[in-house]
C-alpha positions as CSV (number, residue, x, y, z in Angstrom):
1,X,47.9,213.0,-88.2
2,X,48.3,215.7,-85.6
3,X,49.3,214.6,-82.0
4,X,48.1,216.9,-79.2
5,X,49.0,216.4,-75.6
6,X,47.8,218.3,-72.6
7,X,49.6,218.4,-69.2
8,X,48.2,219.4,-65.9
9,X,49.6,219.7,-62.4
10,X,47.3,216.8,-61.1
11,X,49.1,216.5,-57.6
12,X,49.1,220.2,-57.0
13,X,45.4,220.4,-57.9
14,X,44.4,217.8,-55.5
15,X,46.5,219.1,-52.6
16,X,45.2,222.6,-53.0
17,X,41.5,221.6,-53.1
18,X,42.1,219.3,-50.2
19,X,43.4,222.3,-48.3
20,X,40.3,224.3,-49.0
21,X,38.1,221.4,-47.8
22,X,40.2,220.9,-44.6
23,X,40.3,224.6,-43.8
24,X,36.4,224.8,-44.4
25,X,35.8,221.7,-42.2
26,X,38.1,223.0,-39.4
27,X,36.5,226.5,-39.4
28,X,33.0,224.9,-39.2
29,X,34.0,222.3,-36.5
30,X,35.9,224.9,-34.3
31,X,32.9,227.3,-34.8
32,X,30.4,224.9,-33.6
33,X,32.5,223.4,-30.7
34,X,33.4,226.8,-29.0
35,X,32.4,227.0,-25.3
36,X,29.2,228.4,-24.1
37,X,28.9,232.0,-24.4
38,X,31.6,232.6,-27.0
39,X,31.0,233.2,-30.6
40,X,33.3,234.3,-33.4
41,X,33.2,238.1,-33.7
42,X,32.4,239.5,-37.2
43,X,36.0,240.4,-37.8
44,X,37.1,236.7,-37.0
45,X,34.5,235.3,-39.2
46,X,35.6,237.7,-42.1
47,X,39.3,236.8,-41.5
48,X,38.6,233.0,-41.6
49,X,36.4,233.5,-44.8
50,X,39.0,235.6,-46.4
51,X,41.8,233.1,-45.7
52,X,39.6,230.2,-47.2
53,X,38.7,232.3,-50.2
54,X,42.4,233.2,-50.9
55,X,43.4,229.5,-50.7
56,X,40.4,228.7,-53.0
57,X,41.6,231.4,-55.5
58,X,45.1,230.0,-55.6
59,X,43.5,226.4,-55.9
60,X,41.5,227.7,-58.9
61,X,44.7,229.2,-60.5
62,X,46.4,225.8,-60.2
63,X,43.4,224.0,-61.7
64,X,43.4,226.3,-64.6
65,X,47.1,225.8,-65.3
66,X,47.8,223.5,-68.3
67,X,50.2,223.0,-71.2
68,X,49.0,221.7,-74.6
69,X,51.3,221.1,-77.5
70,X,50.6,219.9,-81.0
71,X,52.5,220.0,-84.3
72,X,52.0,223.8,-84.6
73,X,52.5,225.4,-81.2
74,X,52.7,225.2,-77.5
75,X,49.9,226.7,-75.4
76,X,50.3,227.1,-71.7
77,X,48.3,228.8,-69.0
78,X,50.0,229.7,-65.7
79,X,47.1,230.5,-63.4
80,X,45.1,233.2,-65.2
81,X,47.5,234.1,-68.0
82,X,47.7,232.3,-71.3
83,X,50.7,232.1,-73.6
84,X,50.7,230.8,-77.2
85,X,54.1,230.2,-78.9
86,X,54.8,228.6,-82.2
87,X,57.5,226.0,-82.0
88,X,59.8,228.1,-84.1
89,X,59.7,230.9,-81.6
90,X,61.0,228.7,-78.8
91,X,64.9,228.5,-78.5
92,X,65.0,226.0,-75.4
93,X,62.8,224.2,-73.1
94,X,64.6,223.0,-69.9
95,X,63.9,221.7,-66.5
96,X,67.1,221.4,-64.4
97,X,67.4,218.8,-61.7
98,X,65.4,219.9,-58.6
99,X,63.6,222.6,-60.5
100,X,60.0,223.1,-59.5
101,X,58.8,223.3,-63.2
102,X,60.3,223.7,-66.8
103,X,61.2,227.0,-68.4
104,X,60.6,228.1,-71.9
105,X,63.1,230.4,-73.4
106,X,62.0,232.2,-76.6
107,X,64.3,233.3,-79.4
108,X,63.7,236.9,-78.4
109,X,65.1,236.3,-74.9
110,X,61.9,235.9,-72.8
111,X,61.9,233.2,-70.1
112,X,58.5,231.8,-69.1
113,X,57.8,229.1,-66.6
114,X,55.4,226.3,-67.4
115,X,53.6,225.7,-64.1
116,X,51.4,222.9,-65.5
117,X,54.4,220.5,-65.4
118,X,55.5,220.1,-61.8
119,X,59.0,218.7,-61.0
120,X,57.5,217.0,-58.0
121,X,55.7,214.6,-60.3
122,X,59.1,212.9,-61.1
123,X,59.1,210.7,-64.2
124,X,55.8,212.1,-65.7
125,X,57.3,215.6,-65.6
126,X,60.6,214.4,-67.3
127,X,58.3,212.6,-69.9
128,X,56.4,215.7,-70.5
129,X,59.5,217.9,-70.9
130,X,61.0,215.3,-73.3
131,X,57.9,215.3,-75.5
132,X,57.9,219.1,-75.6
133,X,61.6,219.3,-76.5
134,X,61.0,216.8,-79.2
135,X,58.7,219.3,-80.9
136,X,61.3,222.1,-81.1
137,X,62.5,223.2,-84.5
């Protein structure tokens, strides 16, 4: 039986989308509560919209981030870039104390971060790294 597990940066996703909502609500509230006779100029509206869009794009990148492993390979997406590595291509998976995320080092010397597993999630991050390390050959 093939075991497949998928890991996502849940806390980061929640915080990022909350920031998008807060920024949008703040812009709306401030825009509707301005003193009589004052309105946002076009450049100010565009700047506020661009800021909210930039945060939303970053939130989308966090939402798309994931790491999936099964008996054959490790697949992980960092934002908009996907990596697929067979277990025999991976030399080491490590996450040092205080590291923001684990790093995969391939046998050909590449070092790739795995953003889907966030060190800030504590025990679940350590469990995820242990599960991944247990699949190395």
